[in-house]
N, C-alpha and C positions, 0 to 999 in steps of 0.2 A: 249482856252476853254479846260478844262481837260476832257479827255475821260475816261469813267468808263469801267472796264473789267466785262463782264457778270459773275454773280455768278456761273452759271453752268460750264463755261469754266475754271474758277479758281479752282473749285473742281477737275476737270479732271487733271489739271496741277499739283496739290498737290499730287493726287494719283499716278501720273507718277513718281514724285520725290521720293515718299516713296517706290514704287515698285523697281525702279532702285537702290535705296539705299540698299535694302535687297539682290539684286542679285550681288553685287560687290564681287569678289573673295577675299578670305582671303590672307594674305601675304604668307602663306605656299603653297596654291594652285597656286598662281602667280609664286612663285619661282620654284615650281615643274614643271610647264609648260615650263619655261625657260630652266630648266635642260633637259627636254624631247626633246625640240627643238635642244639642243646641243648634244643629245644622251648620256648625262652623267646620266645613269640610276641609279647608286648607290646613287648619290646625290638626285635624284628625289624621290627615295624610302624614304630617310631620311625626306624630307619635307612632303611627303604624310603621313608617319607614325605620324609625329607631328600633321598634320591636323586632322586625324581620332581620335587621342588621345584627342585633344581639342574639337572636334566636332564628337561624335560617330554617329550622324545622317547624316554625310556628304556622301550622295550617290555619289556625284561627286568625292570625295576623294577616296572612295573605288574602284570606277570604274577605275580611273586613276591608282591607285595602282595595280589593276589586269592587266591592259595593260602593265605597266612597268615590272611586274614580268614575264609576257609572253616574253617580250624582253630579260629578263635575263635568260629565260628558266627554271625558278623555277615554274613549272606548278601547283604544289600543292598549293603554296602560291597564285598563280593567281586565282585558283578555289576558295580558301577561301575568297579572296577579292571580287570576283564577286558575290559569294553567299551573302555576307554581303550587297553589293550594292543592289541586288534584294530584299533583306529582308526589305530594307528601302523604295525603290520605284522602279517601273518598267521602269524608265526613259530610261535606256540604255539596255533594255532587248534584243532587236534585235541584237545590236552590241555584247553583251555578248554571246548570243547563237552562233553567227557566229564565234567568237573567240574560244569558247570551241569546236565547231565542227571541226574547222580547226586544232587546236592543237591535238584533238583526232585522226584525220585522219593521221596527221604526225607521232604521236607516234605509232599508229597501224601499219602503213606501215613499220616503222623502226623495230617494233617487228617481223613482218613477215619475213623481210629480215634477222634479227638476227637468227631466227629459221632455215631458209633455209641455212644459211652460218655456223651454229654452228657445231663445230667438237668435242667439249668437254663441260664440265660443265660450263666453263666461258661464252661460247657463249649462252648457254641456260639461264644462270643467267642474261645476258644482256637483253634477250627477256623477261624474267620474270619481270625485273624492268620496262621495257617499257610498257608492258601490264598492270602491276599493276598501273602505273601512269595514263595510258589511262582510266582505270576503275574509278580512282579517279576523273578524269576530266569529264567523261561521264558514270556514273554508270548504266544508263539504257541500255547500249549496251551489249546485251547478246553474240554477236559475239566475243567481247573481252574476256569474261569469258571462252568461248570455247577455244580460242587460248592460253589463259593463262594456262588453264588445259593441253593443248598439250605441252606447254613448260615445265611445271612441270613434265609431264609424261615422256618426253624424258630426263629430268634431273634425273629421277628415284626418284622424290619426290612425292611418290604415294598418301600419305594422302592429300597433297595440291592439287594434280590433281583431286582427288575425290571431294573435296570441290568445285573446280571451275566448273567441269563438272556438278555436281549436281545443282549448281546455274543456269548454262546455260539451263539445261533441265527443271528445275522448272519454270524459268522465261519465256522461249520461246518454250518449248517442242522441243528443237533442236535435229534433227535426229542424227547428228554426235556425239553430246555429249552423247546421249543415247547409241550409239554403243560403244563408247570408255569407258564409265562408266561400261557398262556391261562386256566389255572385261577385264577391270582391275580387277573387282571382280572375274570373271571366271578364269583368269590366276593366280591371287594370290591364289585362292582356290586350283587350280591344283598343284601349287608349294608346298603348305602345305600338300596336300594329298600325293604327291610323297615323300615328306620328311618323313611323317608318315610311308609310306610303306617301305622306305629305312631303317629307324631307326629300324623297327621291322621285317625286312626281314627274319632273321633266325627263328624267332618264327612263322611267317606265313608259311614258307617253311616246318617247322616241323609239323604244324597243317595240312597242305595239304597232306604231305606224310603219316601221320598217318591215315588220312581219307581214303586213298587208300588201307590200309591194311585190309584184311578181311579173314575169314575162307575159306578154300578150294582153296585159291590162291597158286601159286607156292612158295615154300620156297625161291627159288633162287630170285624170284621177290621181296619178302619181304626184303631179305638181300640187294638187289641192291638199293632198295628205302631207307631203314633205315641205311644201312651200317652194319659193323660187330657188333654182339651183345657184350655187355659188359661182359657177361659170358655165358657159355654153360654147361648145366647139362644133363648127360646121364640118361635117365629114365628107361633103361632096366636093369634087374638083372645082376650082374657082371658075374655069371657063365654061363649065356645064350650065346651061340655062335651065332653070326649073320650069317644068311644064305644069305642075300642080302641087298643092300642099302635101299630097300623098307621097311625093317623091323626096320630100325633105328628110335628110338624115343628119341627126345631131348627136352629140355626146354631152349629157348633162352631168356635171360633177357636183356632188354634195360633200364638200371637204369635211364638214363636221361629223359625217358618218362614214368617211373613207369609202364612199359609194359612187360608182359611175353608172349611169343609165344610158344605154344606146337607144335612141328614139328614131323610129322610121315612120314618117307620116304622123299619124296620131296614135301609134302603138309603141309600147315599150318592147323593143326587140331583144334586148339583153340587159343583164345587170351583173355588176362585178364589184366586190369589196377588195380594195388594195390590202387591207388588214381587217380582221373581224372588228366590228363595232362593239366595244366593251366599256360602257360608261362606268365610272367609279360609283359604287353603291355602298353606303355605310349600313351594315346589317346588324349593328349593335342592338337597336330597339327590337328588331325582328327576333333575334335569338332570345332576348329577355321575354318577349311576348310568348314565344313557343314554350318556354319554361313555365310561365304562369298558366298557360292553357293546360299543360300537363298536370300542374298542381290542382287545377280545377277538376280535371278528369279524376284524379286520385280520390279527392274528397267526395265527389258526386257519385262515383261508382260505389263507394261504401254506402252513401245515402240511398241510392236506388235499390240496393239489396235490403236495406232496413225498411224503406218506405216505398215499395214498388208502385203504389197508387198515387204518389206525389207527382202531379203533372209538371210542376215548376222544376223540380230536381231533374226529371227526365228531359225536359226541354233544354235546360242549361247544360246537361251532360252532352246532348246532341250538338249544341253550339260549340262546346269545348272540344269535342272530337274534331269538328270541322276546322276550328281555329288552329288546333294542334296538327292539322293535316293527317289525322289518323282516319283516313277515308273509309277503310273497310269496316272499322268499328262504327263509324257514323252511319254507313249504309245499313248495317244490320239493325241498328237502333231505329233508323227511319222506317224500315220495313215493318217493324213492330208498332211504331207510333202511328203510321197512317191507318192501321187497323184499329188501334185503340182510340185515336183522336181523328176521326174521319173529316172533321170540319176545320182542321188546322191547315190553312193554305200554305204556310211556310214549310211544313213537313212534306206536303205533296210536291211543292216546288223544288225543294232541295233534293228529294229523291229523284225527281225528274231530271235534274241537272246531272246526277250521277249516271242515270241511264243514258242520257244524251252523250256524255263523254265516252261511254262504251259503244256508241253507235247502235244502242238498243232503242230504235225509234218508236216501236210500238208501245213499249212500257213508258218511255219518256213522254210521249203524247198523252197517254192515259193519265199520268200524274199531273201534267200541265193543265189538262182539261179539268181535272178535279180541283186544282188550285183556282182556276178561272170560274168554276161552278160556285165555289165558296165566296169568291169576290170578283165580280165582273169588271171591277176597276183596277185589278191587279196587273199593271202594265208589264212587269217582268214575265208573268205567266203568258200574257198575250204575245210578247216578242218571241219567247222561246217556243211557243206553239208554232208560230210562223217559221222559225229557224229549223225546228225539228222536221217539219214537212219538206222545206226546201232542201235541207241536207240529205234527207231520205231520197228525194227525187234526184238530186245530183249523184248520189251514190249509185242508184239504179241506172242512171244514164251512163255513167262511166263504166259500170260493169258490162252494160250492153255493148259499148264500144269495144272494150277489151275482148269480148267474146265474139265480136263481129256480127252481132245480131241486130235486127231492125225492131227490136222490142221498144214500143212507145209507152210501156206501162208507167214509166216515170212521170208522164204528163198528169196522171191521176193525182200524184202527190203534189205537183205544182198547183193543180186545181184546188186541192184541199188547203194549200197554203194561202191562196189568194185572199179569201175574206179576212184572214188574220193580218196579212201584210197590208191590206188596204186600211185596216183600222190603225195599224202601227203608224203609217205615214200621215194619217190625220192627226195623230197625237205628236209625232215628231216630224213636222212638215218641213223642217230646215235641215234634215239629215240627208246629205247627198248620197251616202252609201245605201240607205234604205230605198231611195228613189231609184238608184241604179239597179238594186236587187229586184225591185218590183218590175222595172223595165225588162230585165232579163227573163223573169217569170212570164210576163206577158208575151215576150218574143217566142219563148219555147212553146207557148200555147197558141201561136199564130195569131195573136191579137195585136197586130202591128200598129194600129192607130193608138191604142193605149200604151204600147211600148214606147212609141215616139213621144207621146205626151209625158211619160215618166222621165225619159231621157232629157227632154227639154227642160223639165223642172230641175233636174239634177244640174244641168248646165247653167241655169239661171242662178242657182245657189252658189256654184263655183265662181260665177262672175259677179256675185254680190248684188244681183238684181232682185233677189227675194229675201 
């Protein structure tokens, strides 16, 4: 008796045959697997490339191609193949992510080792290649961007370093990337500003020297500062016989500055410019420097908001403000910093300079004293302490004269300046202007013997005897 197969079971059997028929590997996939088993990876690549060319939707083909490229250490091609596999289907998503993370870790560690062992541009170039490939494999890793930036920075490829650090900071608000990016802008700006100063040094020196020339100053000081005049004209009648040096009246011309000084005896009686002295100054580097200081400010302001306790970011922001000549912002930050970092001599000093420019002598002196407390060898603080007291005394002296008072309170300021001035001339014993200033302070305090000794030393320096 013939048995009949139930219709339902027959339908299942047919479905099974159809399904298994579609899952059969192509000849190319089969060949590729055999080559993979034999570790003949180039041949496997050939078969897999044929497979995906014939079947662009072959997720299995792209997945295997990625694995084989990984074995061949061609990690960019590996990444490309895996991306195409995932675009087709997530079948091997877990394995692919595992592969990529493993490869990234390997490349990253090799890059770190290359940086640590680098001694020249070749070593850093190796690190750059490794980190660049690591980013290709795992672009979401901000840590790789930071290390790539570090490799570029050490290889002196500054523009590339800036791009990498910017990405690291923008993507993950990375602290170190912020510090290094700010430091690059700040250092680059400082180099440009120094170059600007060096290029125009002679012009700046001339401007500074001319600013110190004034009526009623000693003619010898004017000559010491400006050098020998280009011509000297006697202004006395030829027949008049000179009775003393004090009666000599001359006209000193400094053609290079368009300046004429009228000298009577040993004093500059008048000064006149035929045309304003305006040396040619190339400001290209200066403008570039200001732009970079402002870029440093932009990144470091973001950094200080994210990392308010980071002392380095705060310090570099302060230096960037000063470099960019954003003085009010610098002052506000310095006020906060001297409270937060009471042993930072530079913060106290810089804040003191701001106060001194405002003729706020009390606060300026307090800040210079604090800087000197932190470091008793800090010569700039010593000099500015002396200058603050002297300027304060001069200001009070002039005010008393204007008001017609006999107030001698200014002398107390000169007395307070003396110990600091005396220390300054010990350290700068060939500075004629400091000896002159010390002599003037002694004279105002009626210490005539000391005043004459200070003036004598100034004269010796002018005459080259010291």
